C-alpha atoms as one frame of an Amber mdcrd trajectory, in Angstrom:
protein
 109.531 109.437   4.587 105.786 109.368   5.276 104.656 109.974   8.856 101.120
 110.125  10.222 100.582 112.923  12.747  97.759 114.481  14.750  97.149 118.195
  14.878  96.089 121.234  12.892  97.506 121.118   9.361  97.371 124.912   9.177
 100.086 125.000  11.851 102.444 122.724   9.937 106.116 123.563   9.539 106.095
 121.822   6.143 106.995 123.952   3.142 103.824 122.975   1.264 100.298 121.751
   1.924  98.321 119.539  -0.444  94.565 119.060  -0.247  91.710 117.809  -2.399
  89.263 120.006  -4.287  86.936 119.821  -7.266  87.047 121.823 -10.479  85.251
 125.139  -9.798  85.305 124.428  -6.048  84.059 127.354  -3.965  86.317 126.478
  -1.006  83.316 126.627   1.307  83.794 123.543   3.489  86.425 121.578   5.386
  90.114 122.306   4.963  89.438 124.253   1.762  87.350 126.755   3.743  90.125
 127.185   6.315  92.659 127.707   3.543  90.357 130.251   1.858  90.096 132.177
   5.128  93.889 132.199   5.558  94.675 132.797   1.873  91.724 134.559   0.203
  93.858 135.328  -2.850  94.270 131.584  -3.439  90.512 131.014  -3.770  90.209
 133.999  -6.102  93.145 132.801  -8.210  91.671 129.281  -8.342  88.346 130.588
  -9.678  90.240 132.550 -12.332  92.332 129.483 -13.216  89.195 127.329 -13.561
  87.521 129.870 -15.852  90.572 130.022 -18.108  91.708 126.392 -18.081  88.585
 124.271 -17.394  90.597 121.732 -15.356  89.557 118.115 -14.938  89.686 115.725
 -11.989  93.132 114.170 -11.625  95.030 117.399 -12.249  97.014 119.574  -9.809
  97.075 123.341  -9.480  99.771 124.892  -7.301  99.375 128.281  -5.686 102.268
 130.264  -4.257 101.749 133.021  -1.764 103.705 135.636   0.144 106.502 134.240
   2.289 106.998 131.128   0.189 103.655 129.484   0.992 102.900 126.660  -1.459
  99.515 124.971  -1.652  98.878 122.100  -4.024  95.215 121.835  -4.942  94.635
 118.250  -6.038  91.539 117.923  -8.185  90.309 114.704  -6.617  86.557 115.348
  -6.775  84.080 115.581  -9.601  82.687 119.057 -10.311  79.199 120.044  -9.222
  76.492 119.147 -11.721  75.148 122.701 -11.542  76.613 126.095 -10.642  75.160
 126.026  -7.109  75.089 122.243  -6.698  76.971 119.997  -4.288  80.395 118.912
  -5.473  80.683 115.361  -6.703  82.495 112.616  -4.847  86.155 111.847  -5.336
  87.240 108.924  -7.480  90.241 106.728  -6.714  91.473 107.170 -10.292  91.432
 110.973  -9.887  93.238 110.694  -6.548  95.856 108.433  -8.125  96.415 110.736
 -11.111  96.689 113.842  -8.942  99.106 112.129  -6.526 101.269 111.048  -9.453
 101.389 114.631 -10.733 101.995 115.910  -7.185 105.062 113.662  -6.851 106.436
 115.099 -10.098 105.713 118.669  -9.013 107.399 118.145  -5.634 110.595 117.378
  -7.511 110.247 120.093 -10.176 109.336 122.776  -7.587 112.097 121.596  -5.208
 109.641 121.175  -2.332 111.449 120.105   0.863 108.488 118.928   2.997 104.745
 118.391   2.555 101.671 118.195   4.769  98.555 116.422   3.504  95.240 115.548
   5.170  93.320 112.276   4.885  92.826 113.115   1.238  89.380 112.690  -0.375
  87.867 110.969   2.664  85.742 113.733   4.151  83.726 115.595   1.544  85.272
 113.374  -1.132  83.489 110.319   0.258  86.308 107.760  -0.155  87.514 105.266
   2.437  90.916 105.956   4.037  91.862 102.294   3.650  91.624 102.798  -0.131
  93.397 106.169  -0.285  96.379 105.546   2.020  97.943 102.885  -0.261  97.775
 105.346  -3.168  99.555 107.999  -1.112 102.252 105.510  -0.147 102.589 104.278
  -3.742 102.862 107.735  -5.317 104.611 109.753  -2.605 106.651 107.022  -0.915
 109.380 107.374  -3.544 109.783 111.115  -2.965 112.718 111.680  -0.638 111.238
 114.401   1.569 109.312 114.394   4.859 105.598 113.966   4.184 103.205 114.439
   7.090  99.757 112.917   6.820  97.413 114.684   9.194  95.300 111.648  10.040
  93.613 113.194  13.080  92.561 116.854  13.091  93.038 118.686  16.391  92.210
 122.375  15.982  94.905 124.695  17.281  97.370 121.892  18.088 100.741 121.861
  16.360 101.709 118.337  15.357 105.073 116.885  16.302 106.753 116.662  12.931
 109.988 114.694  12.509 112.071 117.728  11.485 111.152 119.462  14.749 111.961
 116.353  16.772 115.381 116.163  15.119 116.114 119.844  15.861 115.233 119.477
  19.554 117.270 116.277  20.051
């Protein structure tokens, strides 16, 4: 079940968060920066992973933290052309491949709910009208609540379906 919500994704009740990054991303802008501030070990572990594995766009790297936190880093963007350069734009093919792998990982990791932003549309440079159908195609078959944070509202907890059901 895919539901669009408004609020701060960092306040989600979902078991996992997915977001887009690039290989060798420094987590210095957007949601990635907020995640780095909340989970500095994740950014450090990602740098280590990139040095060892040399990942490519279209792949997924999952990080697990204390308390059961799960963050899926979807490699939707092209890497920077130089060490200090700006990250490349996202490509629909990379988004599609990473969403396909994410759907498989949701099942294999027994994830019960997922929060995801408007993937690859900010710093990734893609149009939401092109990305949303890919999310629906790849994640629509997964039988868990998926919350798309389509409007960011800092500090506001979104009304997620599970919470609505509990309060009814």
